[in-house]
TORKOL-4160 file (C-alpha; in steps of 0.2 Angstrom, whole numbers, padded with zeros to 4 digits, m for minus):
290
<pt num="1" X="0163" Y="0275" Z="m0434"/>
<pt num="2" X="0170" Y="0281" Z="m0417"/>
<pt num="3" X="0155" Y="0274" Z="m0408"/>
<pt num="4" X="0159" Y="0257" Z="m0415"/>
<pt num="5" X="0178" Y="0255" Z="m0410"/>
<pt num="6" X="0179" Y="0267" Z="m0395"/>
<pt num="7" X="0169" Y="0256" Z="m0383"/>
<pt num="8" X="0178" Y="0241" Z="m0388"/>
<pt num="9" X="0195" Y="0250" Z="m0385"/>
<pt num="10" X="0190" Y="0255" Z="m0368"/>
<pt num="11" X="0184" Y="0238" Z="m0363"/>
<pt num="12" X="0199" Y="0229" Z="m0371"/>
<pt num="13" X="0211" Y="0230" Z="m0355"/>
<pt num="14" X="0197" Y="0223" Z="m0344"/>
<pt num="15" X="0193" Y="0209" Z="m0356"/>
<pt num="16" X="0212" Y="0205" Z="m0358"/>
<pt num="17" X="0215" Y="0205" Z="m0339"/>
<pt num="18" X="0200" Y="0194" Z="m0336"/>
<pt num="19" X="0206" Y="0182" Z="m0350"/>
<pt num="20" X="0223" Y="0181" Z="m0343"/>
<pt num="21" X="0221" Y="0182" Z="m0324"/>
<pt num="22" X="0204" Y="0172" Z="m0323"/>
<pt num="23" X="0203" Y="0160" Z="m0337"/>
<pt num="24" X="0221" Y="0159" Z="m0340"/>
<pt num="25" X="0224" Y="0154" Z="m0321"/>
<pt num="26" X="0210" Y="0141" Z="m0322"/>
<pt num="27" X="0218" Y="0133" Z="m0337"/>
<pt num="28" X="0235" Y="0133" Z="m0329"/>
<pt num="29" X="0227" Y="0125" Z="m0313"/>
<pt num="30" X="0219" Y="0111" Z="m0324"/>
<pt num="31" X="0236" Y="0108" Z="m0333"/>
<pt num="32" X="0245" Y="0107" Z="m0316"/>
<pt num="33" X="0233" Y="0094" Z="m0310"/>
<pt num="34" X="0239" Y="0082" Z="m0324"/>
<pt num="35" X="0257" Y="0084" Z="m0319"/>
<pt num="36" X="0268" Y="0079" Z="m0305"/>
<pt num="37" X="0271" Y="0096" Z="m0298"/>
<pt num="38" X="0276" Y="0098" Z="m0280"/>
<pt num="39" X="0283" Y="0114" Z="m0272"/>
<pt num="40" X="0286" Y="0121" Z="m0290"/>
<pt num="41" X="0277" Y="0117" Z="m0306"/>
<pt num="42" X="0284" Y="0103" Z="m0316"/>
<pt num="43" X="0279" Y="0100" Z="m0334"/>
<pt num="44" X="0281" Y="0081" Z="m0334"/>
<pt num="45" X="0264" Y="0074" Z="m0339"/>
<pt num="46" X="0257" Y="0062" Z="m0325"/>
<pt num="47" X="0240" Y="0059" Z="m0332"/>
<pt num="48" X="0227" Y="0057" Z="m0318"/>
<pt num="49" X="0239" Y="0052" Z="m0304"/>
<pt num="50" X="0235" Y="0067" Z="m0294"/>
<pt num="51" X="0216" Y="0063" Z="m0295"/>
<pt num="52" X="0219" Y="0045" Z="m0290"/>
<pt num="53" X="0229" Y="0051" Z="m0275"/>
<pt num="54" X="0217" Y="0064" Z="m0271"/>
<pt num="55" X="0202" Y="0053" Z="m0270"/>
<pt num="56" X="0212" Y="0040" Z="m0259"/>
<pt num="57" X="0217" Y="0053" Z="m0246"/>
<pt num="58" X="0208" Y="0052" Z="m0229"/>
<pt num="59" X="0210" Y="0071" Z="m0228"/>
<pt num="60" X="0200" Y="0074" Z="m0244"/>
<pt num="61" X="0186" Y="0062" Z="m0238"/>
<pt num="62" X="0185" Y="0071" Z="m0221"/>
<pt num="63" X="0184" Y="0088" Z="m0231"/>
<pt num="64" X="0171" Y="0082" Z="m0242"/>
<pt num="65" X="0161" Y="0075" Z="m0228"/>
<pt num="66" X="0163" Y="0091" Z="m0218"/>
<pt num="67" X="0157" Y="0101" Z="m0234"/>
<pt num="68" X="0141" Y="0090" Z="m0235"/>
<pt num="69" X="0137" Y="0094" Z="m0217"/>
<pt num="70" X="0141" Y="0112" Z="m0218"/>
<pt num="71" X="0133" Y="0115" Z="m0235"/>
<pt num="72" X="0117" Y="0106" Z="m0231"/>
<pt num="73" X="0114" Y="0115" Z="m0214"/>
<pt num="74" X="0120" Y="0132" Z="m0220"/>
<pt num="75" X="0109" Y="0132" Z="m0235"/>
<pt num="76" X="0094" Y="0126" Z="m0227"/>
<pt num="77" X="0095" Y="0137" Z="m0212"/>
<pt num="78" X="0100" Y="0153" Z="m0221"/>
<pt num="79" X="0085" Y="0150" Z="m0233"/>
<pt num="80" X="0073" Y="0146" Z="m0220"/>
<pt num="81" X="0078" Y="0161" Z="m0209"/>
<pt num="82" X="0079" Y="0172" Z="m0224"/>
<pt num="83" X="0061" Y="0168" Z="m0229"/>
<pt num="84" X="0054" Y="0170" Z="m0211"/>
<pt num="85" X="0062" Y="0187" Z="m0210"/>
<pt num="86" X="0056" Y="0192" Z="m0227"/>
<pt num="87" X="0038" Y="0187" Z="m0223"/>
<pt num="88" X="0039" Y="0197" Z="m0206"/>
<pt num="89" X="0046" Y="0213" Z="m0215"/>
<pt num="90" X="0033" Y="0211" Z="m0229"/>
<pt num="91" X="0019" Y="0215" Z="m0216"/>
<pt num="92" X="0021" Y="0233" Z="m0220"/>
<pt num="93" X="0029" Y="0237" Z="m0202"/>
<pt num="94" X="0034" Y="0254" Z="m0198"/>
<pt num="95" X="0052" Y="0250" Z="m0195"/>
<pt num="96" X="0054" Y="0241" Z="m0211"/>
<pt num="97" X="0069" Y="0251" Z="m0218"/>
<pt num="98" X="0078" Y="0250" Z="m0201"/>
<pt num="99" X="0076" Y="0231" Z="m0200"/>
<pt num="100" X="0081" Y="0229" Z="m0218"/>
<pt num="101" X="0097" Y="0238" Z="m0214"/>
<pt num="102" X="0101" Y="0228" Z="m0198"/>
<pt num="103" X="0098" Y="0211" Z="m0206"/>
<pt num="104" X="0108" Y="0216" Z="m0222"/>
<pt num="105" X="0123" Y="0224" Z="m0212"/>
<pt num="106" X="0132" Y="0207" Z="m0210"/>
<pt num="107" X="0134" Y="0206" Z="m0229"/>
<pt num="108" X="0144" Y="0222" Z="m0228"/>
<pt num="109" X="0157" Y="0213" Z="m0218"/>
<pt num="110" X="0171" Y="0202" Z="m0224"/>
<pt num="111" X="0171" Y="0184" Z="m0219"/>
<pt num="112" X="0187" Y="0187" Z="m0210"/>
<pt num="113" X="0179" Y="0200" Z="m0199"/>
<pt num="114" X="0164" Y="0188" Z="m0196"/>
<pt num="115" X="0175" Y="0174" Z="m0192"/>
<pt num="116" X="0186" Y="0184" Z="m0180"/>
<pt num="117" X="0170" Y="0191" Z="m0171"/>
<pt num="118" X="0162" Y="0174" Z="m0169"/>
<pt num="119" X="0179" Y="0167" Z="m0163"/>
<pt num="120" X="0179" Y="0179" Z="m0149"/>
<pt num="121" X="0160" Y="0176" Z="m0145"/>
<pt num="122" X="0161" Y="0157" Z="m0145"/>
<pt num="123" X="0178" Y="0156" Z="m0136"/>
<pt num="124" X="0174" Y="0149" Z="m0118"/>
<pt num="125" X="0188" Y="0160" Z="m0111"/>
<pt num="126" X="0182" Y="0177" Z="m0117"/>
<pt num="127" X="0165" Y="0175" Z="m0126"/>
<pt num="128" X="0147" Y="0169" Z="m0122"/>
<pt num="129" X="0152" Y="0156" Z="m0109"/>
<pt num="130" X="0163" Y="0169" Z="m0099"/>
<pt num="131" X="0149" Y="0182" Z="m0100"/>
<pt num="132" X="0137" Y="0170" Z="m0092"/>
<pt num="133" X="0149" Y="0165" Z="m0078"/>
<pt num="134" X="0151" Y="0184" Z="m0074"/>
<pt num="135" X="0132" Y="0185" Z="m0073"/>
<pt num="136" X="0131" Y="0171" Z="m0061"/>
<pt num="137" X="0127" Y="0156" Z="m0072"/>
<pt num="138" X="0142" Y="0146" Z="m0066"/>
<pt num="139" X="0135" Y="0130" Z="m0074"/>
<pt num="140" X="0133" Y="0137" Z="m0091"/>
<pt num="141" X="0145" Y="0129" Z="m0104"/>
<pt num="142" X="0147" Y="0132" Z="m0122"/>
<pt num="143" X="0163" Y="0125" Z="m0129"/>
<pt num="144" X="0158" Y="0119" Z="m0146"/>
<pt num="145" X="0172" Y="0129" Z="m0155"/>
<pt num="146" X="0185" Y="0118" Z="m0145"/>
<pt num="147" X="0175" Y="0101" Z="m0148"/>
<pt num="148" X="0180" Y="0092" Z="m0164"/>
<pt num="149" X="0162" Y="0085" Z="m0165"/>
<pt num="150" X="0153" Y="0102" Z="m0164"/>
<pt num="151" X="0166" Y="0114" Z="m0171"/>
<pt num="152" X="0158" Y="0113" Z="m0189"/>
<pt num="153" X="0142" Y="0119" Z="m0182"/>
<pt num="154" X="0150" Y="0135" Z="m0176"/>
<pt num="155" X="0155" Y="0138" Z="m0194"/>
<pt num="156" X="0137" Y="0135" Z="m0199"/>
<pt num="157" X="0131" Y="0148" Z="m0186"/>
<pt num="158" X="0143" Y="0161" Z="m0192"/>
<pt num="159" X="0139" Y="0158" Z="m0210"/>
<pt num="160" X="0121" Y="0159" Z="m0207"/>
<pt num="161" X="0122" Y="0175" Z="m0197"/>
<pt num="162" X="0132" Y="0183" Z="m0211"/>
<pt num="163" X="0121" Y="0178" Z="m0226"/>
<pt num="164" X="0103" Y="0175" Z="m0220"/>
<pt num="165" X="0100" Y="0194" Z="m0222"/>
<pt num="166" X="0105" Y="0192" Z="m0240"/>
<pt num="167" X="0093" Y="0178" Z="m0242"/>
<pt num="168" X="0080" Y="0189" Z="m0234"/>
<pt num="169" X="0082" Y="0203" Z="m0247"/>
<pt num="170" X="0080" Y="0190" Z="m0261"/>
<pt num="171" X="0064" Y="0183" Z="m0254"/>
<pt num="172" X="0057" Y="0200" Z="m0249"/>
<pt num="173" X="0060" Y="0206" Z="m0268"/>
<pt num="174" X="0050" Y="0190" Z="m0273"/>
<pt num="175" X="0036" Y="0193" Z="m0261"/>
<pt num="176" X="0034" Y="0211" Z="m0267"/>
<pt num="177" X="0031" Y="0203" Z="m0284"/>
<pt num="178" X="0017" Y="0192" Z="m0279"/>
<pt num="179" X="0000" Y="0197" Z="m0286"/>
<pt num="180" X="m0009" Y="0205" Z="m0272"/>
<pt num="181" X="m0026" Y="0202" Z="m0280"/>
<pt num="182" X="m0024" Y="0183" Z="m0279"/>
<pt num="183" X="m0020" Y="0185" Z="m0260"/>
<pt num="184" X="m0035" Y="0196" Z="m0258"/>
<pt num="185" X="m0046" Y="0184" Z="m0267"/>
<pt num="186" X="m0040" Y="0170" Z="m0257"/>
<pt num="187" X="m0044" Y="0179" Z="m0241"/>
<pt num="188" X="m0061" Y="0183" Z="m0246"/>
<pt num="189" X="m0064" Y="0165" Z="m0249"/>
<pt num="190" X="m0059" Y="0161" Z="m0231"/>
<pt num="191" X="m0042" Y="0155" Z="m0234"/>
<pt num="192" X="m0031" Y="0155" Z="m0218"/>
<pt num="193" X="m0014" Y="0164" Z="m0218"/>
<pt num="194" X="m0004" Y="0148" Z="m0219"/>
<pt num="195" X="m0015" Y="0142" Z="m0233"/>
<pt num="196" X="m0012" Y="0158" Z="m0243"/>
<pt num="197" X="0007" Y="0157" Z="m0241"/>
<pt num="198" X="0007" Y="0138" Z="m0244"/>
<pt num="199" X="m0004" Y="0138" Z="m0260"/>
<pt num="200" X="m0002" Y="0155" Z="m0267"/>
<pt num="201" X="0014" Y="0164" Z="m0261"/>
<pt num="202" X="0027" Y="0150" Z="m0260"/>
<pt num="203" X="0024" Y="0142" Z="m0277"/>
<pt num="204" X="0027" Y="0159" Z="m0285"/>
<pt num="205" X="0043" Y="0161" Z="m0276"/>
<pt num="206" X="0051" Y="0146" Z="m0285"/>
<pt num="207" X="0063" Y="0156" Z="m0295"/>
<pt num="208" X="0069" Y="0165" Z="m0280"/>
<pt num="209" X="0072" Y="0148" Z="m0271"/>
<pt num="210" X="0082" Y="0142" Z="m0285"/>
<pt num="211" X="0092" Y="0159" Z="m0286"/>
<pt num="212" X="0095" Y="0158" Z="m0267"/>
<pt num="213" X="0101" Y="0140" Z="m0267"/>
<pt num="214" X="0113" Y="0143" Z="m0281"/>
<pt num="215" X="0121" Y="0158" Z="m0273"/>
<pt num="216" X="0122" Y="0150" Z="m0256"/>
<pt num="217" X="0128" Y="0133" Z="m0263"/>
<pt num="218" X="0143" Y="0141" Z="m0272"/>
<pt num="219" X="0147" Y="0151" Z="m0257"/>
<pt num="220" X="0148" Y="0136" Z="m0246"/>
<pt num="221" X="0159" Y="0126" Z="m0259"/>
<pt num="222" X="0172" Y="0140" Z="m0259"/>
<pt num="223" X="0171" Y="0145" Z="m0241"/>
<pt num="224" X="0189" Y="0147" Z="m0235"/>
<pt num="225" X="0192" Y="0164" Z="m0226"/>
<pt num="226" X="0178" Y="0161" Z="m0213"/>
<pt num="227" X="0184" Y="0144" Z="m0208"/>
<pt num="228" X="0202" Y="0150" Z="m0206"/>
<pt num="229" X="0197" Y="0165" Z="m0196"/>
<pt num="230" X="0185" Y="0156" Z="m0185"/>
<pt num="231" X="0193" Y="0139" Z="m0182"/>
<pt num="232" X="0209" Y="0138" Z="m0193"/>
<pt num="233" X="0202" Y="0121" Z="m0199"/>
<pt num="234" X="0203" Y="0114" Z="m0181"/>
<pt num="235" X="0201" Y="0106" Z="m0169"/>
<pt num="236" X="0212" Y="0094" Z="m0179"/>
<pt num="237" X="0204" Y="0092" Z="m0196"/>
<pt num="238" X="0186" Y="0094" Z="m0189"/>
<pt num="239" X="0182" Y="0109" Z="m0200"/>
<pt num="240" X="0193" Y="0106" Z="m0215"/>
<pt num="241" X="0183" Y="0110" Z="m0231"/>
<pt num="242" X="0189" Y="0107" Z="m0249"/>
<pt num="243" X="0196" Y="0125" Z="m0250"/>
<pt num="244" X="0206" Y="0122" Z="m0234"/>
<pt num="245" X="0212" Y="0105" Z="m0241"/>
<pt num="246" X="0217" Y="0114" Z="m0257"/>
<pt num="247" X="0227" Y="0127" Z="m0248"/>
<pt num="248" X="0236" Y="0115" Z="m0236"/>
<pt num="249" X="0241" Y="0103" Z="m0250"/>
<pt num="250" X="0246" Y="0117" Z="m0262"/>
<pt num="251" X="0256" Y="0128" Z="m0251"/>
<pt num="252" X="0259" Y="0119" Z="m0234"/>
<pt num="253" X="0262" Y="0101" Z="m0239"/>
<pt num="254" X="0270" Y="0106" Z="m0256"/>
<pt num="255" X="0259" Y="0094" Z="m0266"/>
<pt num="256" X="0254" Y="0106" Z="m0280"/>
<pt num="257" X="0247" Y="0093" Z="m0292"/>
<pt num="258" X="0235" Y="0086" Z="m0278"/>
<pt num="259" X="0230" Y="0104" Z="m0273"/>
<pt num="260" X="0226" Y="0109" Z="m0291"/>
<pt num="261" X="0216" Y="0093" Z="m0293"/>
<pt num="262" X="0205" Y="0097" Z="m0278"/>
<pt num="263" X="0203" Y="0115" Z="m0286"/>
<pt num="264" X="0197" Y="0107" Z="m0302"/>
<pt num="265" X="0184" Y="0096" Z="m0293"/>
<pt num="266" X="0178" Y="0112" Z="m0283"/>
<pt num="267" X="0176" Y="0121" Z="m0300"/>
<pt num="268" X="0167" Y="0107" Z="m0307"/>
<pt num="269" X="0155" Y="0106" Z="m0292"/>
<pt num="270" X="0152" Y="0125" Z="m0293"/>
<pt num="271" X="0149" Y="0123" Z="m0312"/>
<pt num="272" X="0137" Y="0109" Z="m0309"/>
<pt num="273" X="0126" Y="0121" Z="m0299"/>
<pt num="274" X="0128" Y="0137" Z="m0308"/>
<pt num="275" X="0128" Y="0132" Z="m0326"/>
<pt num="276" X="0111" Y="0124" Z="m0327"/>
<pt num="277" X="0104" Y="0140" Z="m0318"/>
<pt num="278" X="0112" Y="0151" Z="m0331"/>
<pt num="279" X="0106" Y="0140" Z="m0345"/>
<pt num="280" X="0088" Y="0141" Z="m0338"/>
<pt num="281" X="0089" Y="0159" Z="m0336"/>
<pt num="282" X="0095" Y="0162" Z="m0354"/>
<pt num="283" X="0082" Y="0151" Z="m0361"/>
<pt num="284" X="0068" Y="0160" Z="m0351"/>
<pt num="285" X="0075" Y="0177" Z="m0357"/>
<pt num="286" X="0076" Y="0171" Z="m0375"/>
<pt num="287" X="0058" Y="0164" Z="m0374"/>
<pt num="288" X="0052" Y="0181" Z="m0368"/>
<pt num="289" X="0060" Y="0190" Z="m0382"/>
<pt num="290" X="0053" Y="0178" Z="m0395"/>
């Protein structure tokens, strides 16, 4: 009898806190998005007025466009670099453990630390440009972080640096699961290395590609601390993402309803990416049990 109720009793505080602090806050945010809340919550029902205003704001359009640029480049480069690193490490090199640790180390840092470090590195006054000048390269210029057209790419660089090692770990685990007998048979048949990877290895990494895409995509959508530490959303609004927009309108411009509406749209975007993946994983697990 104790084995039945004791585990539930021990888990109940965590479950209760999750229900209140996570799902309760989500429901409250959804509720706020249908009100006319400003600095403080107001309970007058306003329908979809906040969503209508949100979709008409130039700042939201800029944030969505920046997210499209950032997410597409970030996901593509991080996955490509992670795959290349995984293939190189999978060659049974002697320093494999050391290299794995080096590439994974950035994931142990917070995005605030990463953003601050890259801000120093990319700042023309103290970073890479200054170092090149001290070494005699007086004509070297790299001021992307202060250029409104190029600053978003600085965010991409920092994000890729932090998470490409994580993508490498995912792909390396997938590579270690590929049937070595198929690869050996293909080599005996005269297949070149690129043909082995293209026709045998990569098709078997399909689930890993999906997993990496889902994880990186949801990280891109909710990116906030990296942007704030690196560029603070500037110059101007050139690195505003939906998360930065949400904070600005909720807590700086005192348009709580509009900020809540942007949060709901971000939640829907993450759900559209994550839920199909979870559904497919659950169906696959159910099929194996059957």
